N, CA, C and O of each residue as an XYZ file, in Angstrom:
720
protein
N      75.272    126.690    139.506
C      74.190    127.176    140.342
C      74.210    128.709    140.362
O      75.271    129.319    140.498
N      73.062    129.308    140.227
C      72.973    130.760    140.213
C      72.781    131.270    141.634
O      71.945    130.768    142.385
N      73.580    132.286    141.990
C      73.548    132.830    143.342
C      73.381    134.336    143.304
O      73.756    135.001    142.338
N      72.816    134.851    144.368
C      72.759    136.285    144.587
C      73.691    136.582    145.757
O      73.653    135.895    146.778
N      74.519    137.595    145.609
C      75.452    137.949    146.686
C      74.992    139.221    147.374
O      74.203    139.998    146.837
N      75.505    139.407    148.566
C      75.244    140.642    149.305
C      76.556    141.389    149.457
O      77.581    140.821    149.832
N      76.494    142.675    149.154
C      77.687    143.520    149.259
C      77.347    144.720    150.122
O      76.254    145.279    150.026
N      78.276    145.105    150.954
C      78.013    146.143    151.962
C      78.128    147.572    151.421
O      77.404    148.459    151.873
N      79.027    147.805    150.462
C      79.238    149.176    149.969
C      78.290    149.454    148.804
O      78.667    149.381    147.635
N      77.069    149.771    149.160
C      76.000    149.966    148.181
C      76.336    151.097    147.214
O      76.089    150.972    146.015
N      76.889    152.187    147.710
C      77.170    153.349    146.859
C      78.162    153.009    145.745
O      78.056    153.550    144.645
N      79.127    152.119    146.015
C      80.110    151.729    144.988
C      79.398    150.998    143.849
O      79.650    151.270    142.675
N      78.508    150.070    144.201
C      77.782    149.335    143.163
C      76.839    150.252    142.402
O      76.637    150.076    141.201
N      76.264    151.224    143.089
C      75.375    152.171    142.415
C      76.176    153.037    141.440
O      75.723    153.293    140.325
N      77.349    153.484    141.847
C      78.229    154.238    140.934
C      78.614    153.373    139.737
O      78.606    153.837    138.597
N      78.948    152.125    140.004
C      79.332    151.196    138.937
C      78.185    150.989    137.947
O      78.401    150.937    136.736
N      76.967    150.870    138.474
C      75.793    150.707    137.603
C      75.624    151.907    136.684
O      75.347    151.759    135.493
N      75.790    153.080    137.242
C      75.669    154.304    136.442
C      76.745    154.329    135.359
O      76.470    154.660    134.206
N      77.965    153.977    135.740
C      79.078    153.988    134.781
C      78.838    153.021    133.624
O      79.259    153.284    132.498
N      78.167    151.910    133.895
C      78.013    150.870    132.872
C      76.767    151.022    132.012
O      76.599    150.286    131.040
N      75.892    151.961    132.352
C      74.663    152.115    131.581
C      74.959    152.395    130.117
O      75.769    153.260    129.786
N      74.297    151.657    129.256
C      74.361    151.811    127.801
C      75.762    151.563    127.235
O      76.123    152.105    126.191
N      76.546    150.738    127.935
C      77.876    150.370    127.450
C      77.980    148.856    127.387
O      77.253    148.143    128.079
N      78.879    148.378    126.562
C      79.146    146.946    126.541
C      79.796    146.578    127.873
O      80.392    147.431    128.531
N      79.685    145.329    128.265
C      80.280    144.898    129.525
C      81.793    145.080    129.508
O      82.398    145.376    130.539
N      82.399    144.905    128.348
C      83.854    145.056    128.226
C      84.268    146.509    128.498
O      85.183    146.755    129.285
N      83.606    147.456    127.860
C      83.929    148.879    128.042
C      83.623    149.296    129.479
O      84.399    150.029    130.092
N      82.502    148.835    130.012
C      82.126    149.166    131.387
C      83.177    148.677    132.376
O      83.505    149.378    133.333
N      83.703    147.479    132.149
C      84.732    146.921    133.040
C      86.004    147.764    133.005
O      86.640    147.975    134.038
N      86.373    148.241    131.829
C      87.566    149.084    131.689
C      87.376    150.390    132.462
O      88.266    150.813    133.200
N      86.229    151.020    132.295
C      85.964    152.290    132.982
C      85.924    152.078    134.497
O      86.457    152.887    135.256
N      85.294    150.995    134.928
C      85.214    150.714    136.367
C      86.616    150.495    136.952
O      86.914    150.965    138.050
N      87.457    149.791    136.224
C      88.835    149.553    136.681
C      89.601    150.874    136.777
O      90.330    151.111    137.740
N      89.426    151.726    135.770
C      90.078    153.043    135.806
C      89.608    153.843    137.021
O      90.396    154.517    137.684
N      88.304    153.750    137.296
C      87.718    154.444    138.443
C      88.383    153.984    139.739
O      88.835    154.806    140.536
N      88.442    152.681    139.943
C      89.054    152.142    141.158
C      90.535    152.486    141.249
O      91.056    152.720    142.339
N      91.214    152.517    140.103
C      92.642    152.859    140.079
C      92.909    154.303    140.502
O      94.000    154.620    140.975
N      91.923    155.173    140.334
C      92.082    156.549    140.803
C      92.313    156.593    142.307
O      92.944    157.515    142.823
N      91.797    155.591    143.000
C      91.811    155.592    144.467
C      92.621    154.444    145.067
O      92.666    154.314    146.290
N      93.233    153.645    144.282
C      93.922    152.443    144.780
C      92.942    151.563    145.560
O      93.240    151.125    146.671
N      91.800    151.316    144.982
C      90.768    150.495    145.622
C      89.449    151.234    145.682
O      89.224    152.179    144.926
N      88.578    150.807    146.575
C      87.251    151.419    146.664
C      87.297    152.726    147.454
O      87.717    152.746    148.611
N      86.865    153.806    146.826
C      86.896    155.106    147.500
C      85.725    155.277    148.476
O      84.719    154.572    148.395
N      85.880    156.210    149.377
C      84.762    156.612    150.232
C      83.904    157.588    149.430
O      84.367    158.131    148.427
N      82.677    157.816    149.852
C      81.867    158.826    149.157
C      82.545    160.200    149.131
O      82.465    160.913    148.130
N      83.208    160.569    150.222
C      83.881    161.870    150.268
C      85.025    161.935    149.263
O      85.229    162.967    148.625
N      85.770    160.846    149.116
C      86.856    160.826    148.126
C      86.303    161.025    146.716
O      86.913    161.710    145.895
N      85.143    160.422    146.438
C      84.523    160.597    145.115
C      84.152    162.060    144.919
O      84.410    162.633    143.861
N      83.548    162.665    145.936
C      83.163    164.082    145.829
C      84.377    164.993    145.679
O      84.313    166.017    144.999
N      85.472    164.619    146.312
C      86.687    165.434    146.231
C      87.436    165.267    144.909
O      88.365    166.019    144.614
N      87.023    164.278    144.119
C      87.673    164.047    142.820
C      87.157    165.082    141.821
O      85.951    165.189    141.601
N      88.057    165.831    141.227
C      87.619    166.849    140.251
C      86.818    166.226    139.102
O      87.084    165.112    138.651
N      85.850    166.981    138.665
C      84.980    166.596    137.556
C      85.815    166.129    136.364
O      85.521    165.098    135.759
N      86.853    166.890    136.033
C      87.695    166.599    134.871
C      88.419    165.263    135.020
O      88.635    164.558    134.034
N      88.790    164.918    136.245
C      89.475    163.645    136.485
C      88.526    162.484    136.193
O      88.916    161.507    135.553
N      87.292    162.586    136.656
C      86.305    161.534    136.379
C      85.990    161.470    134.880
O      85.800    160.387    134.326
N      85.937    162.608    134.247
C      85.699    162.640    132.787
C      86.853    161.943    132.059
O      86.639    161.286    131.040
N      88.063    162.085    132.578
C      89.248    161.555    131.895
C      89.299    160.028    131.878
O      90.052    159.451    131.093
N      88.510    159.360    132.731
C      88.505    157.886    132.719
C      87.470    157.329    131.748
O      87.344    156.114    131.595
N      86.719    158.237    131.085
C      85.761    157.788    130.077
C      84.304    158.032    130.420
O      83.411    157.554    129.720
N      84.056    158.776    131.499
C      82.666    159.083    131.861
C      82.182    160.323    131.118
O      82.944    161.266    130.904
N      80.922    160.313    130.731
C      80.309    161.491    130.112
C      80.080    162.548    131.189
O      80.210    162.264    132.380
N      79.745    163.748    130.776
C      79.404    164.802    131.738
C      78.257    164.363    132.636
O      78.308    164.536    133.854
N      77.220    163.794    132.025
C      76.045    163.377    132.798
C      76.411    162.296    133.815
O      76.031    162.387    134.983
N      77.145    161.281    133.377
C      77.510    160.195    134.297
C      78.416    160.695    135.418
O      78.315    160.229    136.553
N      79.289    161.629    135.109
C      80.146    162.206    136.148
C      79.291    162.907    137.196
O      79.524    162.756    138.396
N      78.311    163.667    136.745
C      77.395    164.337    137.683
C      76.623    163.321    138.509
O      76.456    163.496    139.716
N      76.153    162.259    137.865
C      75.364    161.248    138.570
C      76.196    160.513    139.621
O      75.698    160.206    140.704
N      77.463    160.230    139.302
C      78.346    159.583    140.272
C      78.546    160.505    141.480
O      78.537    160.044    142.622
N      78.726    161.796    141.230
C      78.824    162.758    142.334
C      77.518    162.797    143.125
O      77.540    162.897    144.352
N      76.386    162.720    142.434
C      75.089    162.718    143.122
C      74.967    161.528    144.066
O      74.479    161.663    145.187
N      75.413    160.364    143.605
C      75.361    159.151    144.433
C      76.242    159.330    145.668
O      75.824    159.015    146.783
N      77.450    159.831    145.471
C      78.376    160.033    146.597
C      77.785    161.020    147.611
O      77.861    160.794    148.818
N      77.202    162.105    147.117
C      76.587    163.118    147.992
C      75.439    162.492    148.794
O      75.307    162.740    149.993
N      74.614    161.683    148.129
C      73.471    161.024    148.771
C      73.957    159.990    149.790
O      73.330    159.804    150.833
N      75.076    159.318    149.489
C      75.629    158.320    150.409
C      76.053    158.963    151.728
O      75.997    158.333    152.784
N      76.474    160.215    151.656
C      76.870    160.943    152.862
C      75.637    161.457    153.598
O      75.525    161.293    154.812
N      74.722    162.071    152.874
C      73.503    162.614    153.490
C      72.390    162.617    152.456
O      72.485    163.346    151.468
N      71.356    161.841    152.645
C      70.844    161.268    153.895
C      71.449    159.917    154.285
O      71.257    159.466    155.414
N      72.171    159.269    153.380
C      72.839    158.020    153.744
C      72.370    156.840    152.921
O      71.256    156.810    152.399
N      73.267    155.862    152.827
C      72.989    154.667    152.030
C      73.546    153.446    152.772
O      74.155    152.561    152.171
N      73.329    153.423    154.066
C      73.859    152.359    154.903
C      73.205    151.022    154.575
O      71.983    150.929    154.458
N      74.024    149.998    154.429
C      73.552    148.651    154.095
C      72.503    148.164    155.096
O      71.465    147.630    154.705
N      72.776    148.351    156.378
C      71.844    147.880    157.415
C      70.510    148.625    157.332
O      69.446    148.027    157.492
N      70.577    149.918    157.084
C      69.376    150.741    156.945
C      68.549    150.256    155.741
O      67.336    150.074    155.851
N      69.201    150.052    154.612
C      68.506    149.609    153.404
C      67.931    148.206    153.587
O      66.849    147.909    153.081
N      68.642    147.354    154.300
C      68.192    145.985    154.497
C      66.871    145.899    155.259
O      66.146    144.911    155.137
N      66.559    146.922    156.037
C      65.303    146.952    156.799
C      64.125    147.413    155.946
O      62.971    147.301    156.361
N      64.412    147.926    154.768
C      63.376    148.479    153.895
C      62.865    147.424    152.919
O      63.567    146.465    152.598
N      61.631    147.618    152.452
C      61.086    146.751    151.408
C      61.709    147.148    150.069
O      62.324    148.208    149.953
N      61.548    146.299    149.073
C      62.046    146.623    147.729
C      61.459    147.946    147.244
O      62.173    148.793    146.709
N      60.160    148.111    147.433
C      59.481    149.330    146.967
C      60.001    150.565    147.694
O      60.167    151.623    147.087
N      60.256    150.431    148.986
C      60.794    151.560    149.751
C      62.192    151.933    149.270
O      62.529    153.113    149.188
N      62.995    150.937    148.957
C      64.356    151.197    148.466
C      64.302    151.869    147.096
O      65.062    152.800    146.829
N      63.411    151.402    146.233
C      63.259    152.028    144.912
C      62.867    153.487    145.074
O      63.446    154.364    144.432
N      61.891    153.749    145.928
C      61.437    155.131    146.154
C      62.559    155.986    146.751
O      62.736    157.144    146.374
N      63.302    155.409    147.671
C      64.377    156.132    148.363
C      65.526    156.482    147.416
O      65.970    157.630    147.373
N      66.002    155.503    146.666
C      67.194    155.730    145.841
C      66.915    156.439    144.520
O      67.816    157.054    143.952
N      65.681    156.362    144.024
C      65.383    157.078    142.774
C      65.228    158.585    143.010
O      64.975    159.339    142.070
N      65.380    159.015    144.251
C      65.454    160.454    144.527
C      66.752    161.038    143.964
O      66.849    162.238    143.707
N      67.745    160.166    143.779
C      69.056    160.600    143.291
C      68.957    160.838    141.790
O      68.589    159.940    141.032
N      69.287    162.052    141.369
C      69.256    162.346    139.933
C      70.258    161.448    139.215
O      71.443    161.421    139.548
N      69.756    160.710    138.218
C      70.595    159.785    137.463
C      70.363    158.333    137.840
O      70.908    157.430    137.205
N      69.555    158.100    138.873
C      69.261    156.734    139.317
C      67.786    156.453    139.053
O      66.902    157.101    139.612
N      67.543    155.467    138.187
C      66.176    155.101    137.841
C      65.772    153.778    138.462
O      66.560    153.123    139.143
N      64.549    153.407    138.217
C      63.987    152.181    138.791
C      64.786    150.943    138.376
O      65.087    150.094    139.215
N      65.131    150.833    137.092
C      65.880    149.667    136.619
C      67.200    149.536    137.366
O      67.575    148.439    137.782
N      67.906    150.654    137.539
C      69.193    150.648    138.230
C      69.029    150.132    139.660
O      69.837    149.333    140.133
N      67.990    150.587    140.337
C      67.756    150.144    141.719
C      67.354    148.667    141.742
O      67.738    147.938    142.657
N      66.591    148.223    140.751
C      66.237    146.795    140.698
C      67.493    145.931    140.566
O      67.588    144.876    141.194
N      68.448    146.369    139.760
C      69.699    145.621    139.624
C      70.461    145.627    140.956
O      71.064    144.624    141.338
N      70.429    146.744    141.642
C      71.063    146.858    142.951
C      70.391    145.924    143.964
O      71.061    145.274    144.767
N      69.067    145.869    143.911
C      68.327    144.976    144.811
C      68.769    143.527    144.619
O      68.947    142.788    145.587
N      68.942    143.134    143.368
C      69.340    141.753    143.084
C      70.808    141.505    143.379
O      71.153    140.583    144.118
N      71.677    142.332    142.797
C      73.095    142.014    142.757
C      73.935    142.614    143.883
O      75.106    142.264    144.030
N      73.356    143.508    144.675
C      74.085    144.079    145.806
C      73.419    143.702    147.125
O      74.090    143.328    148.086
N      72.101    143.805    147.159
C      71.379    143.507    148.399
C      70.907    142.053    148.461
O      70.410    141.601    149.492
N      71.064    141.324    147.351
C      70.737    139.899    147.338
C      69.260    139.597    147.523
O      68.904    138.556    148.074
N      68.407    140.490    147.073
C      66.964    140.284    147.209
C      66.503    139.217    146.221
O      66.840    139.270    145.038
N      65.745    138.267    146.703
C      65.360    137.106    145.894
C      64.085    137.313    145.070
O      63.830    136.551    144.137
N      63.290    138.321    145.395
C      62.011    138.477    144.704
C      61.907    139.811    143.980
O      61.054    140.641    144.293
N      62.792    139.999    143.006
C      62.786    141.211    142.185
C      62.532    140.783    140.745
O      63.185    139.874    140.232
N      61.583    141.442    140.102
C      61.325    141.192    138.690
C      61.426    142.513    137.955
O      60.628    143.421    138.190
N      62.394    142.626    137.074
C      62.645    143.860    136.350
C      61.906    143.840    135.011
O      62.469    143.479    133.977
N      60.652    144.229    135.054
C      59.793    144.163    133.867
C      60.273    145.080    132.745
O      59.954    144.845    131.580
N      61.030    146.115    133.079
C      61.507    147.056    132.060
C      62.815    146.636    131.405
O      63.286    147.295    130.478
N      63.405    145.546    131.881
C      64.663    145.091    131.315
C      64.420    144.478    129.932
O      63.639    143.538    129.786
N      65.095    145.021    128.934
C      64.891    144.583    127.550
C      65.266    143.122    127.353
O      64.590    142.408    126.612
N      66.332    142.666    128.003
C      66.740    141.267    127.892
C      65.665    140.324    128.420
O      65.366    139.301    127.805
N      65.096    140.676    129.553
C      64.018    139.859    130.136
C      62.799    139.886    129.223
O      62.182    138.849    128.977
N      62.454    141.051    128.728
C      61.303    141.158    127.821
C      61.503    140.286    126.589
O      60.610    139.529    126.208
N      62.677    140.392    125.965
C      62.930    139.624    124.747
C      62.916    138.122    125.002
O      62.368    137.360    124.207
N      63.518    137.697    126.110
C      63.529    136.264    126.435
C      62.108    135.753    126.661
O      61.734    134.699    126.146
N      61.327    136.494    127.425
C      59.964    136.038    127.725
C      59.063    136.074    126.490
O      58.201    135.211    126.321
N      59.263    137.072    125.630
C      58.468    137.111    124.391
C      58.723    135.858    123.565
O      57.799    135.269    123.004
N      59.989    135.462    123.500
C      60.357    134.290    122.706
C      59.873    132.992    123.376
O      59.261    132.148    122.722
N      60.146    132.838    124.664
C      59.787    131.613    125.382
C      58.270    131.422    125.447
O      57.766    130.319    125.236
N      57.554    132.503    125.738
C      56.100    132.415    125.915
C      55.321    132.788    124.652
O      54.093    132.866    124.669
N      56.052    133.018    123.559
C      55.442    133.366    122.269
C      54.450    134.532    122.415
O      53.296    134.454    121.993
N      54.941    135.599    123.023
C      54.127    136.791    123.243
C      54.345    137.762    122.090
O      55.470    137.952    121.627
N      53.275    138.361    121.642
C      53.360    139.318    120.548
C      52.406    140.474    120.824
O      51.267    140.485    120.358
N      52.889    141.434    121.583
C      52.079    142.604    121.904
C      52.716    143.825    121.279
O      53.888    144.114    121.520
N      51.953    144.536    120.483
C      52.464    145.770    119.889
C      52.506    146.867    120.950
O      53.367    147.747    120.925
N      51.562    146.795    121.875
C      51.463    147.823    122.914
C      52.305    147.422    124.129
O      52.092    146.366    124.723
N      53.264    148.283    124.487
C      54.187    148.010    125.601
C      53.445    147.742    126.913
O      53.826    146.860    127.682
N      52.395    148.506    127.154
C      51.657    148.369    128.416
C      51.068    146.967    128.549
O      51.140    146.363    129.619
N      50.492    146.453    127.479
C      49.908    145.107    127.504
C      50.989    144.038    127.672
O      50.785    143.047    128.373
N      52.134    144.244    127.028
C      53.246    143.312    127.171
C      53.692    143.255    128.628
O      53.851    142.172    129.192
N      53.894    144.424    129.236
C      54.335    144.466    130.625
C      53.325    143.810    131.557
O      53.708    143.120    132.502
N      52.052    144.019    131.300
C      51.009    143.380    132.113
C      51.107    141.857    132.004
O      50.980    141.149    133.002
N      51.333    141.362    130.791
C      51.454    139.914    130.582
C      52.699    139.375    131.290
O      52.646    138.324    131.929
N      53.811    140.092    131.177
C      55.049    139.652    131.819
C      54.907    139.627    133.341
O      55.347    138.686    134.000
N      54.291    140.664    133.882
C      54.087    140.710    135.333
C      53.176    139.577    135.793
O      53.403    138.970    136.839
N      52.156    139.303    135.010
C      51.237    138.211    135.345
C      51.977    136.871    135.377
O      51.807    136.087    136.310
N      52.782    136.618    134.376
C      53.573    135.374    134.332
C      54.533    135.326    135.515
O      54.687    134.286    136.156
N      55.178    136.457    135.802
C      56.199    136.486    136.859
C      55.629    136.233    138.248
O      56.349    135.781    139.138
N      54.359    136.516    138.441
C      53.746    136.292    139.760
C      53.886    134.832    140.188
O      54.015    134.543    141.378
N      53.861    133.921    139.231
C      53.977    132.483    139.529
C      55.354    132.142    140.092
O      55.520    131.121    140.759
N      56.342    132.999    139.822
C      57.708    132.733    140.254
C      58.013    133.298    141.636
O      59.056    132.998    142.217
N      57.113    134.109    142.158
C      57.320    134.725    143.461
C      57.327    133.644    144.538
O      56.504    132.731    144.473
N      58.205    133.707    145.506
C      59.110    134.775    145.945
C      60.550    134.638    145.431
O      61.488    135.080    146.094
N      60.726    134.032    144.264
C      62.082    133.799    143.724
C      62.253    134.390    142.328
O      62.945    133.811    141.491
N      61.637    135.523    142.075
C      61.680    136.102    140.734
C      63.080    136.563    140.315
O      63.370    136.610    139.120
N      63.948    136.902    141.263
C      65.324    137.284    140.902
C      66.031    136.123    140.214
O      66.769    136.320    139.249
N      65.800    134.910    140.718
C      66.427    133.730    140.103
C      65.839    133.480    138.722
O      66.547    133.044    137.813
N      64.554    133.751    138.562
C      63.934    133.621    137.242
C      64.586    134.607    136.270
O      64.844    134.262    135.117
N      64.851    135.825    136.730
C      65.528    136.818    135.881
C      66.916    136.319    135.471
O      67.311    136.449    134.312
N      67.645    135.752    136.423
C      68.972    135.209    136.110
C      68.885    134.139    135.030
O      69.693    134.105    134.102
N      67.895    133.270    135.166
C      67.718    132.206    134.168
C      67.309    132.783    132.811
O      67.772    132.314    131.771
N      66.451    133.790    132.821
C      66.027    134.415    131.563
C      67.214    135.077    130.859
O      67.370    134.932    129.647
N      68.046    135.796    131.601
C      69.233    136.413    130.995
C      70.171    135.347    130.452
O      70.708    135.487    129.352
N      70.368    134.285    131.220
C      71.230    133.190    130.780
C      70.676    132.554    129.497
O      71.418    132.291    128.551
N      69.374    132.314    129.484
C      68.726    131.725    128.314
C      68.909    132.632    127.098
O      69.271    132.169    126.016
N      68.655    133.930    127.288
C      68.780    134.901    126.193
C      70.198    134.926    125.636
O      70.396    134.968    124.422
N      71.177    134.899    126.524
C      72.579    134.955    126.084
C      73.029    133.682    125.373
O      73.992    133.704    124.608
N      72.345    132.591    125.621
C      72.730    131.320    125.017
C      71.785    130.848    123.912
O      72.015    129.800    123.308
N      70.743    131.600    123.648
C      69.787    131.287    122.588
C      69.484    132.546    121.795
O      68.383    133.090    121.886
N      70.448    133.009    121.022
C      70.252    134.277    120.295
C      69.046    134.208    119.365
O      68.719    133.166    118.795
N      68.399    135.371    119.238
C      67.244    135.492    118.354
C      67.723    135.326    116.934
O      68.710    135.935    116.522
N      67.007    134.486    116.178
C      67.410    134.230    114.784
C      66.505    134.952    113.844
O      66.680    134.863    112.629
């Protein structure tokens, strides 16, 4: 059974998302473990800010990702990233709020909505895995990205208010039915 969990330390998951961008899950897990080992567990935002740039670079983060992790920690302190505060906001409000952080894009926040805040009605139209799965399942062939996204969004409307679960199934399907 596919489940969505809720986690209280939003900034940690946001840092983890940044660290894992454009990396294999195996490499991302190694870097995340190294990150946590710097602090003997989950650090506070202030501990992250107090960590020298070079120390974060030494665990395998690029210059850009190191800056973005610091940006997340700074934002977690002020204006804040409280779980209860975010839980009162709509998905769109959270996307608008968190994408103010340099290094945090819409896709990253959508993953946070699903996997940290446990939101059930998130559809990540920009996710390549979802796009590829839906193109194959629905036999879609659009050369123009805009038309493809419109078609995907139209299909996804039928899944509302449980589009996050549809995304989970699409990723699972994609991982178990490789494109030939």
